N, C-alpha and C positions, 0 to 999 in steps of 0.2 A: 902548688904553683898557681898563682892567680893570673888572670888575663892581663892586667896592667903591670905585671912584674917585669923587671929587666930580663930575667932568664927566659920568660915566655916570648917577649917581643924580639929580643936580639939573638936568641939561640934556638929555642924550640920551634917557633913559627917559621923562620927561614929554612931550617933543615927539613921540616915536614913538608913545606910547600915545594922545596927543591926536589924532594923525592917523589911526591904525589902528582904534581901538576903535569909532568911529561906524559903520564899514562892517561890523562883525561883529555888531552888535545888530540884531535883527529890527525893522524899521520903515522909515521913509522912505528912508534912505540905505543900506539893506542891500545889500551887493555883496561876496560872499565872494571872488570872483576878484580884485577890486581890492584887497581887504584882504591877500590872499596876495602879490600883486605888491608892494604897499607894504612888507610884512614882508620880502620878499626884498631890496628896495632898502635898507631900514634895516639889515638884516643885513650887506649889502655895505659900507655906510658904516662900520659898527662894525668890521668886519675891516680895512677900508682905513685906519682910524685907526691901527691897530697896525703894519701892514707891507703895502705895496701888492703886493709880489711874491707873498705868500701868498694874496691875493685872486684872482690869476690862476690859481693852482693850484686853489683852491676852485671857481672858475667852470668850469675845465676838467673837474674831477672831476664837478661837478654836470651839465655837459653830457653827459658820457659816461653818467652814471646815467640822465639823461632819455631819451637815445637807446635805451639797453638796456631801460628800462621801456616805451617805446613799442613796441619790437620784441617784448616779452613779452606785451603786452596782448591781441592777438587770441587767442581761446580755441582756435582750431583750428590754431594755428601749431605745427608739429612740432619746431621748433628753439628753443622757449621756454627749455628748461632750459640750452641752450648760451649763449643771450644772458644769462640770469641768472648763469650761472657766469662769463662774460666780464666782466660788470659788477663782480661781487665780486672777481674776480682782479685787475682793474685797480685797484680801490680798495686792495687789500692791497699791490700793488706800489708804488703811490704812497706809501702809509704807510711801507713798509719803506725806500724810497729816501730820503725826506725825514727820516725819524726815525733810521735806523740807518747810513746811509752814512758819516757822519763817524766814528761809533764804530768801525766795521770798518776804516776807513782808518787811524785812529790806531793801532789795535792791529796792523794789518798792518805799518806803519812801525816800530813798536816791536819786533815779532818779527824783522823784517828787520834792524834795527840790532843786536839781540843775536845773530843768526845770524852776522853779519859779525865780531863780537867774539870768538866762540867758535872 
C-alpha cells in the first residue's frame, strides 16, 4: 500500500484515524498508551499489506531497539553507551544487509566474470 493510493487515502487512513484519535484527545477516553499501541498495530498492518517478510524484519529491529533502550534507561548504568552503540550498530548492519547485499553480489559476480575472461 502506498501513501497516495486510493486504498490508503479512502479506507486505511480514515479507519485508523477514527480509531486512534479519540484516545489522544484529553477527555473521557484519553489513554495515550492505548493510542500508541493502536498506532503500532495499524503501522504493522500498513507494512504487512506491502510485504509480510519485511514486517518480521521491522519487528525484530524494533525489539532489539526496545531492549537496548530499556538497558540504557537506568541513569547509573555504566554500560549505557555500549548498549546505545550496540543498538545503532545493529540497525546499521540490518540496513546494509537488506539494502546493499544484492548490489555487492551482482558486482562481485560481474568482476569475477570479467577476471575469468581476461
